[in-house]
C-alpha positions in Angstrom: 8.2 -49.9 21.4 10.9 -47.3 21.7 10.5 -43.5 22.1 13.4 -41.6 20.6 14.9 -38.2 21.4 13.2 -34.9 20.3 13.7 -34.0 16.7 15.5 -30.6 16.2 13.6 -27.9 18.1 10.3 -29.8 17.9 8.5 -31.0 21.0 7.7 -34.2 19.1 9.5 -37.5 19.7 9.6 -40.4 17.1 8.1 -43.7 18.2 9.6 -46.9 16.7 7.5 -50.0 16.7 8.9 -53.5 15.9 6.3 -56.0 14.8 6.8 -59.7 14.0 4.2 -61.1 11.7 3.9 -63.3 8.6 2.3 -62.1 5.4 0.0 -64.4 3.5 0.2 -63.8 -0.2 -3.1 -63.2 -1.8 -3.9 -64.5 -5.2 -2.7 -62.2 -7.9 -5.0 -60.6 -10.4 -4.6 -61.9 -13.9 -2.2 -60.1 -16.2 -3.8 -58.5 -19.2 -2.3 -58.2 -22.7 -3.3 -54.6 -23.6 -1.8 -54.9 -27.1 -4.5 -57.5 -28.1 -7.5 -55.6 -26.8 -10.2 -54.6 -29.3 -10.2 -51.0 -28.2 -12.6 -49.9 -30.9 -15.3 -52.4 -29.6 -14.5 -51.3 -26.1 -15.0 -47.6 -27.0 -18.2 -48.3 -28.9 -19.8 -50.4 -26.2 -18.8 -48.1 -23.3 -20.0 -45.0 -25.2 -23.4 -46.6 -25.7 -23.8 -47.7 -22.1 -22.4 -44.5 -20.6 -25.1 -42.5 -22.3 -27.6 -44.4 -20.1 -25.8 -43.5 -16.8 -27.8 -40.8 -15.0 -25.5 -38.2 -13.5 -27.6 -35.2 -12.6 -28.5 -35.0 -8.9 -26.7 -38.2 -8.0 -23.9 -38.9 -5.5 -20.6 -39.0 -7.4 -19.7 -42.3 -5.7 -22.8 -44.0 -7.1 -22.2 -42.5 -10.6 -18.6 -43.8 -10.5 -19.8 -47.2 -9.4 -22.2 -47.4 -12.3 -19.4 -46.3 -14.7 -17.0 -48.9 -13.3 -19.6 -51.6 -13.6 -20.3 -50.8 -17.2 -16.6 -50.5 -18.3 -15.6 -53.7 -16.4 -18.5 -55.7 -17.9 -17.4 -54.9 -21.5 -13.7 -54.8 -20.8 -13.9 -58.5 -19.9 -15.8 -59.3 -23.1 -13.3 -57.6 -25.5 -10.0 -58.0 -23.7 -7.9 -61.1 -24.2 -5.8 -62.6 -21.4 -2.7 -64.6 -22.1 -3.5 -68.3 -22.9 -7.2 -67.6 -23.6 -8.2 -67.8 -19.9 
């Protein structure tokens, strides 16, 4: 660790840290081919299910979680990944 000189007229000093570590690469998410998605089916399915999500009086994080679960569920059904995987 190295503490540098004051910056300009500030009473703050920069701190430089040098770390040595290795990075493990995590598996990549699959790439999606957006051009082949059936967006009309996606819209219809999510419109129907989003009507069932209760919003009034609920925590926004729970509402968002419900919305994400609905859209992901049907996104996977109608969306095509390269190679049919």
